C-alpha positions, 0 to 999 in steps of 0.5 A: 531312167533317172534313178537306174542311171546311177545304178552301176556296180564296180566289177569284182576283180577277184571273181571273173564270172561275177564281174562279167555278170556285173558288167552285163547289168551295167550295160543293161542300165545304160541301154535302158536309160538310152531307150527311155530317153528315145521313147521320151523324144518320140512322145514329144515329137508326136505331141508336137505333130498333134499341136501343129497339124491337127488344127490345120486338118480341122481348118482344111475339113472346114474349108472343103465343106465351104468349097462343096457348099460353094459348088452347090451355090455356083450351080444355080447361078444364071448364065451356065450351060446344062453341061456346066451345071452337070460338071459342077454336080459331078465335082460336088459329089467328088468333093463331098464323098470323103467329107461324109466318110468322116462324119454325119453331115445331113446338110452335105448328104442331102446336097450330094444326093440332089446333085447325084439325081441331077447328073442321072437325069441329065445323062438319061437325056432330054426325054426324062426331063420335063421341057422348060421354056427357059433356064430359069424355069428349068432351075426352078423345077430342079430346085423343087425336086431337090427340096422334096428329096432333101426333106426325105433324105434328111428324115432317113439320115437323121434316124440312121445318125442316132444308130451310128452315134451309139455304134461310134461310141462303142467303137471309140471305147474299143479303140481306146483299149486297143491303144493301150499298148501290149507293153504297158499291159505287160509292165503293169502286170509285172508291177502288180505281181511284184507288189501284192500289198495285201500279201505283205505281213510287214506293216511298213512294207505293206504301206510302201507297196500299197502306195506304189500300187496306187501309183501304178494304177494311175500310170496305167490309166494314163498309159504311162510306160516310162512311169510304170517302168520306174515303178517296176524298179521300185517294186523289185527294189532295184536300188543302190542299197540292195545292189551292194548286198545282191548275191548272184541269184538276186543280180541275175533277177535284176538283169532279167527285169532290165532285159524285159524293160529294154524289150518293152521300150524297143517295142514301144518305140517301134509302135510310136515310130510306125504310128508317126510314119503312118500319120505323116505319110512317111514310108514304112520302116524303122530307124527314124530318129526323133530329131529328124521327125521335126522336118516331117512335122514341118513339111506336113504342116506347110503342105496343109497350109498350102492346100488351105490357101489354094482351096480358099482361093478357089472357093472365092473364084466360084463367085464370078461367073466368068471365072467359074466358066474358065475354071470348068473349062480348065478342069475339063482340059486337065 
């Protein structure tokens, strides 16, 4: 609040009532300035979070996909027992499920469906499986059945994917609208109400208000609460020149404007803090200082890097049959 920070009134020593009103105004100016600074810090921390964490989340998602496909390939390796292949199928389905919740992936969906059928067949018993003279023949029969099921599943999922994409686009538009916080909308409406450039008879004032309204539209489009708050002060003409001649009624109006701004800042700050806590897995609550959020960002990034390293190490281990068998035994015991 660079402009409003300078707006301080020297209390009138001859009028105690007016002096209290002026001191109230001065205190609100300082509170709003502090609120603007805190909100700006939260915006900066959230931007840092996205820059530090989102690339790692994308890498981890890709690594999970590689892991699932590696499980699929591992299940076809010779030297594994039927029980071990069934165990791999169960592990694969567990790995694929969360991936398919986030996006359509026809290849992974078909893989999961094949392994789901394989598990069901294994549990049904030997009578439901055609006898095979060897492991190789058995795997060949399963592979043929998987291919048939995969083709059918792919065709069905492709049709559903087109419908989901259309629905997703509609949901995204609705989400963007919800993301425009109530505070941003409220301030924008107050700015528009204060300006009314079309109703201004004075040409110079009409030009000034038209310019401010254009800036307000741009700030609203960017969901920039801080810019809208500054524009509101300009629209209400809360500046040093008008303060020097403001009567009690006008000063009270300025106090009301600042009170509204302080409430908006506090509401927006709580919303941002809540979003940050949810994203980082921090406990719900309030009062988290933006500077302390850096530790949470660092911790989350470190956790994701560790998960990524572990997952890639496990994926490599699937390539060796003996390591694979040892890992499956460890999973069963664990």
